[in-house]
C-alpha positions in Angstrom: 90.1 80.6 113.7 89.1 79.0 116.5 89.6 81.3 120.0 88.4 84.7 120.6 90.6 87.0 118.3 90.3 91.0 116.7 89.3 89.9 112.6 89.0 92.7 110.0 85.6 92.1 109.9 84.8 93.6 113.9 83.2 90.2 115.1 85.0 88.9 118.5 83.7 85.9 118.5 84.2 82.4 119.4 84.7 80.0 115.9 84.8 81.7 112.7 82.9 84.6 112.4 81.6 83.5 108.2 81.6 80.2 106.6 80.6 82.0 103.2 84.3 83.4 103.8 86.4 80.3 103.8 84.7 79.9 100.2 88.1 80.4 97.7 89.4 84.2 97.5 86.8 84.9 99.9 89.2 85.4 103.1 92.3 86.8 103.8 91.6 88.7 101.1 94.1 92.2 100.8 93.3 94.9 97.9 97.3 95.7 98.8 98.0 92.7 96.4 95.7 93.1 94.0 97.2 91.9 90.6 97.1 94.5 87.2 93.4 94.3 85.9 92.1 92.8 89.3 88.9 94.9 90.5 89.5 96.1 93.8 86.6 96.6 96.5 86.7 97.2 100.2 83.7 96.1 102.1 81.8 95.6 105.5 82.0 92.3 107.4 78.3 92.6 107.4 77.7 92.3 104.2 80.0 89.5 103.5 77.9 86.2 103.3 75.6 87.4 100.8 78.3 89.1 98.5 80.2 85.9 98.7 77.3 83.8 97.2 77.1 85.9 94.1 81.1 86.8 94.2 81.3 84.5 91.2 78.2 85.8 89.3 79.8 89.5 90.2 82.8 88.4 88.5 81.0 87.7 85.3 79.0 90.5 84.7 82.1 92.9 85.7 83.9 90.8 83.5 87.0 90.8 85.9 88.3 89.2 88.9 87.7 90.7 91.8 89.8 90.8 95.1 87.2 91.3 97.9 88.6 92.7 101.5 86.6 92.5 104.6 87.2 94.6 107.1 85.3 96.9 109.4 83.8 99.8 107.7 84.3 102.6 110.5 87.7 100.6 111.6 90.6 100.1 109.2 88.9 100.0 105.8 88.4 103.4 107.0 91.7 104.2 107.5 93.5 102.8 104.7 91.7 104.9 102.4 92.6 107.9 104.5 95.9 106.7 104.0 96.1 106.2 100.4 95.0 103.0 100.1 93.7 102.4 96.4 90.4 100.7 95.3 87.9 100.7 92.9 84.7 100.1 94.7 84.0 100.9 98.8 81.2 99.2 100.5 80.8 101.0 103.3 78.4 103.1 105.5 76.7 106.9 104.9 79.0 108.2 107.7 81.8 106.9 106.7 81.2 107.6 102.8 81.2 111.4 104.0 84.1 111.5 105.5 86.1 109.7 102.4 84.2 112.7 100.3 85.9 115.3 102.7 89.3 113.7 102.5 88.1 113.5 98.0 88.9 109.7 98.0 84.9 108.8 95.8 83.2 110.4 93.9 80.7 111.6 95.9 79.5 111.7 99.0 76.3 109.5 98.4 77.0 106.1 97.2 74.2 103.8 96.1 72.2 101.7 98.3 73.2 97.7 98.9 71.1 97.0 101.6 70.5 97.7 104.7 70.2 95.2 108.0 69.1 95.7 111.5 71.2 95.1 113.9 70.9 92.2 116.7 71.9 90.5 119.6 73.3 87.1 119.7 73.3 85.4 122.9 76.4 82.9 124.3 76.2 80.7 127.0 73.6 77.7 128.6 71.0 80.3 130.3 67.7 80.1 129.0 66.2 82.0 126.4 66.8 85.9 127.4 64.4 88.2 127.1 64.4 91.7 124.8 61.3 92.4 124.2 61.2 95.7 126.6 64.2 98.7 126.6 63.5 97.4 130.7 63.5 94.1 129.7 67.3 94.8 127.7 68.3 96.3 130.4 67.9 94.2 132.9 69.6 91.4 130.5 72.6 94.2 130.0 73.4 94.5 133.0 72.8 90.6 134.1 75.3 89.6 131.1 79.1 88.3 132.5 80.1 89.5 129.1 79.3 92.3 126.2 80.2 92.1 122.9 80.0 94.8 120.0 83.1 96.3 117.5 83.7 99.9 118.6 84.1 101.0 115.2 81.9 98.1 113.1 78.3 98.7 111.5 76.5 98.0 114.3 77.7 101.1 116.0 74.8 103.5 115.9 72.3 101.3 117.3 74.6 100.3 120.6 74.9 103.5 121.5 71.1 104.2 121.2 71.0 101.3 123.6 73.7 102.2 126.1 72.9 106.4 125.7 69.3 105.7 126.2 69.1 103.2 128.8 71.9 105.2 130.8 74.2 101.9 131.3 77.3 102.9 129.5 79.7 103.7 132.3 78.3 100.4 134.5 78.6 98.1 132.0 82.6 99.3 130.4 84.6 96.6 132.1 82.0 94.2 130.6 82.5 95.3 127.0 84.9 93.3 124.6 87.5 91.5 127.6 90.5 90.0 126.2 90.6 86.0 125.6 86.8 83.5 125.5 85.1 84.7 128.8 84.6 81.2 130.8 80.6 81.1 131.3 79.4 79.1 134.0 75.8 77.6 134.5 73.6 80.2 133.9 76.2 82.5 133.0 75.9 84.6 129.1 77.4 87.1 127.1 75.4 88.9 125.0 76.6 90.2 121.3 75.3 93.5 119.8 75.9 92.8 116.1 74.3 93.2 112.0 71.9 89.7 112.1 73.8 89.2 109.2 76.9 88.6 111.5 75.1 87.6 114.6 72.9 84.4 111.6 76.9 83.4 110.4 77.8 82.7 114.0 77.4 79.3 115.2 78.2 79.8 118.6 75.0 82.1 119.0 71.2 82.0 119.2 70.3 84.3 118.0 67.7 85.8 120.0 66.4 88.8 117.6 66.7 92.2 116.7 66.7 94.9 119.2 63.6 96.6 119.6 62.5 98.7 117.2 62.8 101.9 119.2 66.1 101.4 120.1 67.0 100.4 117.0 69.2 102.4 113.9 69.6 99.8 110.5 72.9 99.6 109.6 72.4 101.5 105.5 75.6 100.1 102.9 76.0 101.8 100.7 78.5 101.2 97.3 81.0 104.8 96.2 83.9 104.7 93.4 87.3 105.8 93.8 88.1 109.5 92.9 91.1 108.2 91.9 90.7 104.3 90.3 91.9 103.5 86.7 88.9 101.4 85.9 85.6 103.6 86.7 83.7 101.4 84.3 84.6 98.2 86.1 83.5 99.6 89.3 80.2 101.1 87.5 79.5 97.2 86.4 80.2 96.0 89.7 77.8 98.3 91.3 75.5 97.6 89.2 74.9 94.7 89.3 74.8 94.3 93.1 71.3 96.1 92.6 70.4 94.1 90.5 68.0 91.1 91.0 71.3 88.3 91.1 71.5 89.7 95.0 68.5 89.8 96.8 67.9 86.1 97.9 71.3 85.9 99.4 70.5 89.3 101.4 66.6 88.2 102.2 68.3 84.7 103.7 71.3 87.0 105.8 68.5 88.9 107.0 69.0 92.4 104.9 66.6 94.0 102.9 67.1 97.1 100.4 
């Protein structure tokens, strides 16, 4: 994908939204197309790259092939589960877990924490590196940006809401948010992207400006839960045990994530 388009992971960036996702089996899979004996996993795109890095090890630990569908935790993944899509493991967000538990879709609203990731800012355009070190600087940068991008259903949403409401700019910048197509940038113009750090690092079209400042930061917590209706709870438990183990730690660290 070379142009801006809405993709399952919620990123709307120039170029692809993840290099590791191009690995065999890592891109374009749908749990609805899984074959008997395959373990169906629905996963927020925020953890795509580290999960793909350990995919082969995970399949060995589980003893079965994985069918991994990446997408937006608060968007298409949640909606599909609520609509009845079967799965074994969902790696989403705590507020989504609560909704799924209330709907009787998962065994517990308290998921197992797999990773945490701060929300970061990526800059597109040839403008000099922009100062984001204070609330005032961030407000000024967002007001001056030609374009702003974030997913309205993605893992960064709590930070985005805190930024917009604390700085009092929600209405002021709404016309700049997720404008259709590729926004042309002239000399000195720039676009700001607010996404989990793991996704910013994965996008080579962006300059990583680092995490949103602490006073406006709400790190995304990625949890793993088991379907209430899975026919293979043993495989689901084995996968979560692997994901909580040390094999994934280097991949998480290399993508700006922690436990």
